[in-house]
C-alpha positions, 0 to 999 in steps of 0.5 A: 499398311500390312501387319508386318509394317505395323508390328513392332520388334517386341511383338515380333520377338514374342511371336518367335518365342511362341514358335520356339516353344511350339517347336520344342513341343513338336520335337519332344512328341515326335519320332523318326523323320518328323522329329528330325524335321521339327528339330531342323526347323527349331535349329534354323529358327533359333539360329536366325532369331539369336543372330538378329537379336545380337545385331539389332535388339541387344545394342538398342536394349543397352540404353534402357536395360543396361549392359549387365542385362544385355551381357547376361543375355549374350552369354546365355545365347553363346552357351545355347549356340554351343549346346545346339551345335552339339545336339545337331552333331549328335542327331535326334536318333542318338540315345543321349539326344532326349536328355540333352535336349530337355536340358537345352529346352530349359535353358532356352526357355529361361533365356526367353523369359529373361528377355521377356521380363528384363529386356523387352519391357525396358526396350518398349518403354525407352524406345519410340514406337516408330523406331520399334517398328523399324527395328522389326524390319531390321530384324527380318532383314538380319534373319534373311541373311543369317546363318541357319545353324549355330556357329559358336566358333564365330564369336558373339560380338556384333563385329564378328557376326557382321564379318562371319555371318554372310559367308556362313549363311551362304554355306548353311543355305547351300547345305540346307538345299543339298540336304532337302534335295537328298531327302526328296530323292529318297522319297 
């Protein structure tokens, strides 16, 4: 068995939280094109990560962690999607970007800490290990089909995500391909 087949969903999400922390540091320490690239990587990771959590993890966590904990995480994710969308539109070269980005980083890291302390331990205690491993596969599948940037107007409910995300994901991936092609033509 490969490590992807044995990794459970909590370990996968913790690993992604570390990648998110690393990308925040990269955005803060870079400038110009490197900053833009790191920010686009962060946008993509946050978008697919939160989408997969909303579809796979939060519904399963309601049993152990409870509605109040999950609803609070969903609210934080919705707020973060709005701010991330604003930051994306603002652009890394804006004079307001760094201050807004620092506030956003604090909110996202607090959200990750809440998940790590309140949701993940209960999920691990209350869920069969085999199911946790299957959930990791479901998260990977959801991420493969998720939009690559936030779409706060699409809503935060699981039903709205299931309806809106596939066409948004196609649109986002086409936009990403065109952006990457344009950048390759400028080099």
